[in-house]
FIVEXKOL-19335 format. One record per residue (C-alpha): residue number from 1; z, x negated, y negated. Coordinates in steps of 0.25 Angstrom, whole numbers. Each point is the difference from the previous one (the first is absolute). Example, Ala and Ser with C-alpha at 12.3 -4.5 7.8 and 13.67 -1.06 7.14 Angstrom:
<rs>
R   torke       Z       X       Y
R       1      31     -49      18
R       2      -2      -6     -14
</rs>
This chain:
<rs>
R   torke       Z       X       Y
R       1       0       0       0
R       2      -4      -5     -14
R       3      11       1     -11
R       4      -2      -2     -15
R       5      12      -5      -7
R       6       6      -9     -11
R       7       9     -12       5
R       8       9     -11      -5
R       9      -2     -14       7
R      10      14      -4       5
R      11      -5     -12       7
R      12     -13      -7       6
R      13       0     -11      10
R      14     -11      -8       7
R      15      -5       5      13
R      16     -10      -8       7
R      17     -10      -9      -8
R      18      -6      11      -8
R      19       9      12       0
R      20      12       5      -7
R      21      11      10       5
R      22       6       7     -12
R      23      13       9      -1
R      24      -4      11      -9
R      25       9      11      -5
R      26      -9      12      -1
R      27       1      13      -7
R      28      -5       9      12
R      29       6      -8      12
R      30      12      -8      -5
R      31       1     -14       5
R      32     -12      -5       8
R      33      -6     -13       5
R      34     -15      -2      -1
R      35      -9     -11       5
R      36     -12      -4     -10
R      37     -10      -9       7
R      38      -9     -10      -6
R      39       7       0     -13
R      40       2     -15       0
R      41     -15      -4       0
R      42     -10      -3     -11
R      43      -8      13       2
R      44      12       9       1
R      45      -2      14      -6
R      46      16       1      -2
R      47       5     -11      -8
R      48      14      -6       4
R      49       5       1     -14
R      50       0      15       1
R      51      10      -1      12
R      52      10      -8      -8
R      53      15       5      -1
R      54       2      12      -9
R      55     -15       3      -1
R      56      -2      15      -3
R      57     -12       5       9
R      58      -8      12       4
R      59      -3       0      15
R      60      -8       7      11
R      61       7      -4      13
R      62      -1       3      14
R      63      12       7       5
R      64       7       3      13
R      65      14       4       2
R      66       1      -7      13
R      67      -5     -14      -6
R      68       9      -9      -9
R      69     -12      -8      -4
R      70     -13       6      -5
R      71     -12      -4      -8
R      72      -4       2     -15
R      73     -14       6      -2
R      74       0      -1     -15
R      75       9      -6     -10
R      76      -1      -1     -16
R      77       9      -2     -11
R      78       8      13      -5
R      79       6      -8     -12
R      80      -3     -13      -5
R      81      11      -8      -6
R      82      -2      -6     -14
R      83      13      -7      -3
R      84       7      -3      14
R      85     -10     -11       4
R      86       2      -7     -13
R      87      15       1      -3
R      88       9      -8       9
R      89      12       9      -2
R      90      -7      13       3
R      91      -6      -6      12
R      92      13      -5       5
R      93       6      14      -2
R      94     -12       7       7
R      95       1      -9      12
R      96      15       2       1
R      97      -2      15      -1
R      98     -11       0      11
R      99       9      -9      10
R     100      12       9      -3
R     101      -8      13       3
R     102      -6      -6      13
R     103      13      -5       5
R     104       8      14      -2
R     105     -11      11       3
R     106       2       2      15
R     107      -9      13       1
R     108     -13      -2       7
R     109     -11      10       0
R     110       8       9      -8
R     111      -5       6     -13
R     112      10      -1     -12
R     113      -7       4     -13
R     114      12      -2      -9
R     115       3     -14       5
R     116     -15      -4      -1
R     117      -2       5     -14
R     118      13      -7      -4
R     119      -5     -13       5
R     120     -14       2      -5
R     121       4       3     -14
R     122      10     -11       0
R     123     -10     -10       2
R     124      -9       6     -10
R     125      11       1     -10
R     126       4     -15       2
R     127     -15      -4      -3
R     128      -1      10     -12
R     129      13      -1      -8
R     130       1      -8     -13
R     131      15      -2       1
R     132       8     -11       7
R     133       0       1      16
R     134      13      -8       1
R     135       8      12       5
R     136     -12       7       7
R     137       4      -4      14
R     138      14       4      -1
R     139      -3      14      -5
R     140     -11       0      11
R     141      10      -4      11
R     142      10      12      -5
R     143     -11      10       0
R     144      -5      -4      14
R     145      14       3       6
R     146      -2      14      -4
R     147     -12       1      10
R     148       8      -9      11
R     149      12       9       0
R     150      11      -7      -7
R     151      -2       2     -15
R     152      13      -3      -7
R     153       9      12      -3
R     154      10       4     -11
R     155      -1      -7     -14
R     156       7     -11      -7
R     157      12       4      -9
R     158      13      -5      -4
R     159       6       7      11
R     160     -10      -6      10
R     161      -4     -14      -5
R     162      -3      -6      14
R     163     -12       2       9
R     164       3      -1      15
R     165     -12      -6       7
R     166       5       4      13
R     167       2      15      -3
R     168     -11       0     -11
R     169       9       7     -11
R     170       7      -3     -12
R     171      15      -1       2
R     172      13      -1      -8
R     173       5     -13       6
R     174      -6     -12       7
R     175       0       3      16
R     176       7     -10       9
R     177     -13      -5       6
R     178      -8     -10      -9
R     179     -13       8      -1
R     180       1       6     -14
R     181      -4      -3     -14
R     182       8      -4     -12
R     183       2      10     -11
R     184     -11      -6      -9
R     185     -10      -1      12
R     186       3      15       3
R     187      -3       4     -14
R     188     -13      -7       0
R     189      -3       7      13
R     190       3      13      -6
R     191      -9      -3     -12
R     192     -12      -4      10
R     193       2      13       7
R     194      -3       8     -12
R     195     -13      -7      -3
R     196     -13      -1       8
R     197      -6     -13       2
R     198      -9       2     -13
R     199      12       1      -9
R     200       9     -10       8
R     201      -2     -10     -11
R     202       9       8      -9
R     203      12      -5       8
R     204       6     -12      -6
R     205       5     -11       9
R     206       0     -15       1
R     207      -8      -8       9
R     208      13      -3       8
R     209       4      14       1
R     210     -14       4       5
R     211       0     -10      11
R     212      14       4       4
R     213      -4      14       1
R     214     -13      -3       8
R     215       9      -7      10
R     216      10      12       1
R     217     -12      10       1
R     218      -5      -8      12
R     219      14       1       6
R     220      -1      15      -2
R     221     -13       1       8
R     222       6      -9      11
R     223      12       9       1
R     224      -8      13       1
R     225     -13      -4       8
R     226       3      -5      14
R     227      -7     -14       2
R     228      -5      -1     -14
R     229      -5     -15      -1
R     230       0      -9     -11
R     231     -12       0     -10
R     232      -9     -12      -2
R     233      -3       4     -14
R     234      14       0      -5
R     235       1     -14      -4
R     236     -14       0      -6
R     237       4      12      -8
R     238      13      -7      -5
R     239      -7     -13      -4
R     240     -11       7      -7
R     241      10       9      -8
R     242       7     -13      -4
</rs>
């Protein structure tokens, strides 16, 4: 069966001398893997650059529910990035977002339009925004938790100034376990929850606070996603943001 769909390239790896296997999060069929033959040849009709991580594409694919690996019939750009390829900070944030999504989305062959639209529009916004992207990844991480099932609960206040990473809520006193934020980090977290990624630049914090909050949010993910691995793009992102 042929299926027409938009997709987001999460990963592409070499397969044989001329082919590539790509993990693509699709609008119609969720997370799928596809083999693209002959892409690494001089006469290839599909350019390897089109299959780079976080590329937004339109696809016509062969689909079978009993197959985990199928082929792509047609592929073309759905959105062409204008800023991300030329600005190091945007590129680092985008690669971090793509890796985070790939390592947290576990649903295969399942359509999830709200999640797809959130991811697709986040990448487009990262490319289009005229504002700083220094906090973009932090807001993206928090928004993504809503789709993964552990969006932080309650709100920061004088009566609840501590965010408990294990329970996922703001609490009155620091818990006995070590997985909690300081009052300042909790306040920043609450502010980021109020702003979508495109407005996250309005949250004022220092470089050190940004780095520390990123590390705590990665701990938050590890606590709530079984088997959550480390991110290869984490150190790159921290270096670039310096």
